[in-house]
N, C-alpha and C positions, 0 to 999 in steps of 0.2 A: 503494499499497498503506501505511493506518495505525500509527500506533503500535501497537497491540496487535499486528496481524498481523506485524509487521516484528519485533518483542521475541520473538514465539511463533516465529517460522521461523529467528529466532536461536538458540534455546534449542535446537530440532529438529536446527540443526545441530551444537551440542554435543556432543548425546545422539549424534546416529549417526554421530559422528567419536571415540565412544569417552570425550568430556572432555577431549582430548591439547592440547583447548586452551583462553585464556582469550577466550571470544568478545564480542564490544561490537557492541551494534545503532546506526549512526549514522541519525540520527531530522533529515529536514530540514523548515521551516517551509512546510508545503503547506496549501491549503484542503480537498484529497479533495475534490473535485470537478471532472469532467471537465469543465464548460465553464470553469472558472478555468483551468484548466492548457493547452484549447485558446484561450481568446484569448490566451494568453500570459504571465497576470499571476504563474502558480506556475514557468514556464521560465526569469523574472525571479529568482525566488527561488531554482531552484537554482543558478544562477550566482554570486548573494552567497553560498549554502551552501557554495560548491568552496572559500573562501577557509578557511573556518573548518575546515574538512575537513582542507585541507594543514595546517594550524595544529594539528590532532589528532593528523594524522601525523608531524611537528615533534617534539610533546610527546610521542608514546609512542617516538619513535629516541631522545631526549634522556634521558628520565628514566624506561625501564623498561629490565630488561636481558631483553626478549623476543627471539629468535633470528635468528626470522621473522616481517612482520608483513603475512597472509592479506587482501586487499580485494577482495568477492562485492557486485559492483553488480548493479541491476538497472531496466531503464525507465529513467523518467526521473533515476536515479539514476548509469547514464552519464555525463548531463550532469555533473553531482557531480565523479567519481571522473576524468573525462578530463583536465578542466580543472585538479582539483585537481595532477595525477602530470604535469602539463606544467606548473604551476608552478618547482618546483624546479629545474629547467634553467634555467631565464628569472631565476632568484636568483642562483644560482651558477654562471657560464660558466665561472668557471675550472677547475670538478671535472673529474675525467675521468671516463668509467661508473665505474670500479671504485670509485671515491671517491666517486658517488653510492650505486650498493648500499651501499657497507660502511656509509655513515651511515647511509641510510634503513631499508635491512635489508628492504625491500620484498620478498616471495617471491612467490607468485601472485594475479595479478592477474582477475579474472574479468568480461565483461559479457556477461551477460545479459538477451536477445531485450532488449537496450538500444535505447533514444530518441536518438539522436546523430545530427545529420546527418552524411554520412558523410565530407565535404570538410571540416567542421569538425573530425570527429575526426581524421583522416589528417594533417593541420596539427600535430596532437599524440600521434600514435602512435610517431614516434621518439625521443620524449622520454620517454614509455611503455615504450619497449622498455628505454631506459639506464638505468631507474629500479629495473625490475623482473626478477625471474631470469626467472620467463613471464607473458606473457599470453593470454589467450583470449578469443575469441569467438566466438557462439553466434547461428546463425543459422535462420529457417524461412520456408517459403512459405507457413505459415497460420497466420501471426498479425495480422489483420486491426486489432487494434492502432493496431501500426506504420503498419500502410497507412492507416489515418485519419488516424492524426497528419499524417502525409506531406500527405493529400487536403486537411487543414481549415488547420493551421498552414504548410504551405507548406516549402519547403526541400528540399533533396536527399532524397535515400532516407537509411531510417535504418540502421545500420551492421548491427540484427538482421535485418534482412530481406534476403530473396536476391539482390535488387534489387542493394542492394552489396556484394555478393560478388565481381564480376570485378575491380573498382576495387579491395576492400583486397587481393583474391589479388594483384593488379598489383605496389601500393604495395609489400607485403611482401617480394615477388619482388626489386623491382627494386632498393628499397634493402637486402636482405640479411637482412631482422628473422627469422634463426635460431629466437629464442625468442617469438615470433607465431604462435599458431595459430587455425583458425579448426575450428570445427565444426559441419556444414550438420547438424541434426538434421531434416531432409526428405528427404534426400538416399540415394537407393535404396531408398525406401517402396514399390516394388514388390515389392522382393525379398522386407522385413517383411512385406506385406501390411498395412499400416498408418502411417499418419504419423503425426508426435507435434509436432503444431499448439496451436495456443493462445495466449496473452500470457502463463501463468503455466504454462507447459510444463515450465520450467526444475527448479521444485520439486514439480511434478506427477508430474509421469510418471516411472515407476520406474524408465526406463532414463538418464533425464538426470540426475534425482538422485543412483542412486547411482554416473553419473561424478564428480560437482560433489561430493559422499563420496569418491571413491576420491582426486582428483585432490587435495585439501585435504587429506587425512591421510596421502597418500606425496609429493605434488610429482611424481609419476608422469608422462613425457612421453605425449604420446597413442598409442602403439605400445606403451604397456606396463598401458596401462587399458584391452586388446581392442580399443580404435579402430582403425576401417579404413580403410586410404589412399586416397584417391581417387581416378580417371583425372584429374581438375582436380587442377594441381600446388597443394599446399598447403592441400586440405581433408582433413576426418576425417567417417568418418561412423560410426553404429553399424548393422555387419552382422545379417542373420535371425540369426546365433548367436552375439549378443554375451550373453545371458544365462551360456550356458554358457563362454564365453571368458573373460568378467572372472571367476566362480567360480577359474578356471584363474590368474587373474591376481594374485586377490589371495591366492589360497596359494601363491604363487611367492611374494609379498610376504609373508606369513608365515611364512614357512619361512628 
């Protein structure tokens, strides 16, 4: 995503959350060229950018009166964010979970269609959980960009793909990370009659983008956002009645 699209999308989030936030677009240096990304040049730039993003979070925590700092990351941005949220625990090993949360004030963290190797991500996930109020990971079986990235660049499955879902779910359960949730946008697609696919689904599909807005605006857990709980422990999905259910959920929050 180039700078213009990042800023435009940030403005849309600001608009649809009724301008109840101060929104910032964090842009990191990228060639905006798929070849440069696939050969690893932009991958290294994402790693370097994570340190600057970590410093940005520290600046916001220390020099603003923001009550909560929400973070939405997308695709390769997941590399930047996951590393940046892993670093504070390494820098402040003496701090307790509550002290970390109180200092950084990280609210909701969203990893949408994230291009991060699952083994690398899981090494950071406990620290991300310690720092945030809640963390959400979206996965899809129809995100071919993530599959191509794995095939060409190598490494394990990306956390935004359903191949990584069992590993994520088992890790979350084993480590009792109660504030980490997985939203499988492909689950129960047969009941709905359509899949929520592509790499841009999280902001282009009305169901998924509605959930993102609801989540940012209210900080509500999945069951309060009209998501359905899967038979797979720890997985949430969009049921066929979602449009009606989310309208009712929104009215409850309004009242």
